[in-house]
PATOR-262257 format. One line per field, with one value per residue: residue number from 1; x, y, z of N, C-alpha, C, O in turn. Coordinates in steps of 0.05 Angstrom, whole numbers, padded with zeros to 5 digits, always signed. Example, Ala and Ser with C-alpha at 12.3 -4.5 7.8 and 13.67 -1.06 7.14 Angstrom:
seq	[1|2]
n.east	[+00264|+00257]
n.north	[-00114|-00045]
n.up	[+00156|+00142]
ca.east	[+00246|+00273]
ca.north	[-00090|-00021]
ca.up	[+00156|+00143]
c.east	[+00264|+00258]
c.north	[-00066|+00001]
c.up	[+00156|+00157]
o.east	[+00285|+00268]
o.north	[-00066|+00023]
o.up	[+00169|+00161]
This chain:
seq	[1|2|3|4|5|6|7|8|9|10|11|12|13|14|15|16|17|18|19|20|21|22|23|24|25|26|27|28|29|30|31|32|33|34|35|36|37|38|39|40|41|42|43|44|45|46|47|48|49|50|51|52|53|54|55|56|57|58|59|60|61|62|63|64|65|66|67|68|69|70|71|72|73|74|75|76|77|78|79]
n.east	[+01005|+01036|+01107|+01156|+01187|+01234|+01257|+01269|+01307|+01347|+01360|+01380|+01426|+01454|+01464|+01496|+01540|+01557|+01571|+01613|+01650|+01663|+01682|+01723|+01763|+01801|+01778|+01745|+01718|+01765|+01770|+01766|+01826|+01844|+01879|+01867|+01825|+01846|+01871|+01837|+01831|+01882|+01894|+01857|+01874|+01924|+01910|+01883|+01925|+01957|+01923|+01919|+01973|+01980|+01944|+01966|+02014|+01999|+01975|+02013|+02023|+01976|+01931|+01905|+01936|+01943|+01897|+01901|+01949|+01993|+02011|+01971|+01932|+01878|+01854|+01874|+01860|+01895|+01918]
n.north	[+02659|+02607|+02612|+02567|+02527|+02497|+02523|+02573|+02557|+02537|+02585|+02613|+02582|+02589|+02644|+02647|+02617|+02651|+02696|+02674|+02663|+02715|+02738|+02704|+02674|+02634|+02596|+02569|+02508|+02468|+02459|+02398|+02376|+02360|+02318|+02286|+02257|+02228|+02181|+02150|+02098|+02084|+02118|+02101|+02048|+02058|+02081|+02039|+02003|+02030|+02030|+01974|+01963|+01991|+01962|+01910|+01922|+01939|+01893|+01856|+01861|+01845|+01789|+01774|+01770|+01729|+01731|+01775|+01774|+01780|+01732|+01696|+01663|+01658|+01705|+01745|+01741|+01710|+01741]
n.up	[+01849|+01890|+01901|+01877|+01925|+01917|+01873|+01897|+01935|+01901|+01876|+01919|+01932|+01885|+01886|+01932|+01914|+01874|+01904|+01934|+01893|+01878|+01925|+01946|+01907|+01914|+01946|+01914|+01887|+01857|+01786|+01750|+01723|+01655|+01652|+01695|+01676|+01637|+01654|+01693|+01713|+01725|+01768|+01806|+01812|+01834|+01882|+01906|+01911|+01948|+01993|+02001|+02012|+02060|+02091|+02091|+02114|+02165|+02182|+02198|+02252|+02275|+02291|+02247|+02203|+02166|+02136|+02103|+02079|+02023|+02001|+02004|+01961|+01955|+01969|+01935|+01869|+01817|+01758]
ca.east	[+01010|+01059|+01132|+01167|+01209|+01258|+01268|+01281|+01331|+01367|+01368|+01397|+01451|+01468|+01474|+01518|+01563|+01567|+01585|+01638|+01668|+01672|+01696|+01748|+01766|+01818|+01762|+01728|+01725|+01781|+01759|+01783|+01844|+01838|+01897|+01854|+01807|+01861|+01877|+01824|+01836|+01909|+01893|+01842|+01891|+01945|+01898|+01878|+01951|+01965|+01906|+01927|+01999|+01976|+01931|+01985|+02035|+01988|+01966|+02035|+02021|+01951|+01929|+01891|+01954|+01939|+01874|+01907|+01976|+01993|+02018|+01947|+01921|+01848|+01846|+01881|+01859|+01917|+01909]
ca.north	[+02631|+02604|+02607|+02540|+02528|+02487|+02545|+02593|+02545|+02537|+02612|+02620|+02568|+02602|+02670|+02642|+02610|+02676|+02712|+02660|+02668|+02743|+02745|+02689|+02654|+02612|+02575|+02555|+02480|+02468|+02443|+02375|+02379|+02339|+02295|+02268|+02240|+02211|+02154|+02146|+02072|+02084|+02131|+02083|+02026|+02067|+02085|+02012|+01991|+02044|+02019|+01947|+01964|+01999|+01940|+01888|+01932|+01939|+01866|+01840|+01862|+01833|+01760|+01770|+01774|+01709|+01738|+01797|+01772|+01777|+01704|+01681|+01665|+01659|+01733|+01759|+01723|+01715|+01749]
ca.up	[+01857|+01908|+01887|+01881|+01945|+01905|+01857|+01915|+01946|+01880|+01872|+01942|+01929|+01863|+01895|+01950|+01898|+01861|+01925|+01940|+01870|+01878|+01950|+01951|+01886|+01923|+01959|+01895|+01882|+01833|+01764|+01744|+01700|+01636|+01657|+01714|+01661|+01618|+01665|+01719|+01723|+01737|+01794|+01824|+01818|+01852|+01908|+01918|+01919|+01972|+02014|+02007|+02024|+02088|+02106|+02095|+02132|+02192|+02189|+02209|+02281|+02284|+02288|+02222|+02181|+02146|+02120|+02085|+02068|+01994|+01993|+02004|+01934|+01955|+01972|+01910|+01847|+01798|+01731]
c.east	[+01035|+01085|+01143|+01190|+01235|+01272|+01282|+01307|+01354|+01378|+01387|+01425|+01468|+01480|+01497|+01543|+01575|+01582|+01612|+01659|+01680|+01690|+01723|+01751|+01784|+01802|+01745|+01737|+01740|+01768|+01778|+01801|+01839|+01855|+01884|+01835|+01821|+01865|+01863|+01829|+01863|+01908|+01879|+01860|+01913|+01934|+01893|+01904|+01960|+01949|+01915|+01954|+01996|+01964|+01950|+02006|+02024|+01982|+01988|+02034|+01997|+01951|+01915|+01910|+01951|+01916|+01882|+01934|+01976|+01999|+01993|+01932|+01890|+01838|+01850|+01880|+01880|+01905|+01917]
c.north	[+02630|+02599|+02579|+02541|+02518|+02508|+02565|+02582|+02545|+02565|+02621|+02608|+02582|+02629|+02667|+02634|+02634|+02693|+02700|+02665|+02696|+02748|+02730|+02667|+02631|+02590|+02560|+02526|+02479|+02450|+02420|+02381|+02355|+02314|+02276|+02248|+02222|+02183|+02150|+02119|+02070|+02096|+02113|+02060|+02034|+02070|+02058|+01999|+02004|+02032|+01991|+01946|+01971|+01976|+01917|+01896|+01930|+01910|+01849|+01839|+01846|+01803|+01754|+01770|+01753|+01715|+01758|+01794|+01766|+01749|+01687|+01684|+01667|+01687|+01748|+01739|+01730|+01722|+01728]
c.up	[+01875|+01892|+01895|+01902|+01934|+01889|+01875|+01928|+01926|+01876|+01895|+01939|+01907|+01871|+01914|+01934|+01884|+01880|+01931|+01918|+01871|+01902|+01953|+01929|+01894|+01936|+01940|+01892|+01856|+01811|+01759|+01720|+01681|+01641|+01677|+01699|+01641|+01628|+01692|+01730|+01737|+01765|+01814|+01832|+01838|+01880|+01922|+01927|+01945|+01996|+02022|+02021|+02054|+02103|+02111|+02115|+02161|+02201|+02202|+02240|+02291|+02279|+02261|+02198|+02159|+02127|+02098|+02071|+02038|+01984|+01992|+01977|+01934|+01958|+01946|+01887|+01827|+01771|+01711]
o.east	[+01051|+01084|+01139|+01210|+01256|+01297|+01304|+01326|+01376|+01402|+01407|+01445|+01492|+01502|+01516|+01565|+01599|+01604|+01632|+01682|+01704|+01711|+01743|+01742|+01782|+01811|+01731|+01760|+01730|+01757|+01802|+01791|+01831|+01847|+01891|+01830|+01809|+01863|+01877|+01831|+01866|+01920|+01888|+01860|+01919|+01947|+01898|+01905|+01971|+01961|+01917|+01959|+02008|+01972|+01951|+02014|+02038|+01983|+01982|+02042|+01998|+01967|+01914|+01901|+01955|+01915|+01871|+01940|+01959|+01991|+01993|+01921|+01879|+01815|+01832|+01897|+01884|+01885|+01911]
o.north	[+02648|+02585|+02570|+02555|+02527|+02511|+02574|+02597|+02552|+02569|+02634|+02621|+02587|+02636|+02683|+02644|+02637|+02703|+02714|+02671|+02700|+02760|+02742|+02645|+02609|+02567|+02542|+02519|+02488|+02429|+02422|+02391|+02334|+02292|+02252|+02226|+02203|+02164|+02148|+02116|+02058|+02085|+02110|+02052|+02019|+02062|+02054|+01987|+01990|+02026|+01984|+01930|+01958|+01970|+01906|+01880|+01921|+01904|+01829|+01820|+01835|+01792|+01730|+01770|+01760|+01705|+01757|+01810|+01751|+01742|+01665|+01705|+01676|+01693|+01762|+01721|+01753|+01711|+01732]
o.up	[+01876|+01871|+01918|+01897|+01942|+01891|+01869|+01931|+01932|+01872|+01890|+01942|+01910|+01864|+01914|+01940|+01882|+01874|+01934|+01923|+01867|+01899|+01961|+01933|+01882|+01936|+01948|+01895|+01835|+01817|+01764|+01700|+01690|+01635|+01677|+01709|+01630|+01613|+01713|+01755|+01758|+01783|+01837|+01855|+01856|+01899|+01946|+01948|+01962|+02017|+02045|+02039|+02071|+02126|+02133|+02132|+02179|+02225|+02215|+02252|+02313|+02265|+02253|+02175|+02135|+02105|+02076|+02054|+02028|+01962|+01980|+01972|+01914|+01950|+01936|+01885|+01819|+01762|+01687]
């Protein structure tokens, strides 16, 4: 019978990953540390704050500043 092409692709990928592990462990994708899972919301919130900071910072030059300014309550709903 014909061999499953998906199986052969998976086997190829697996063998490549094995070769990568043997040849250069530094290039392996780092495993997530448990601390990353302790507070994922915190990290996401931090990232969002960074993005918003950058956007508000940049918006002062543009004519759209009123759309993104933190003083505009319609953009940021108060908790």
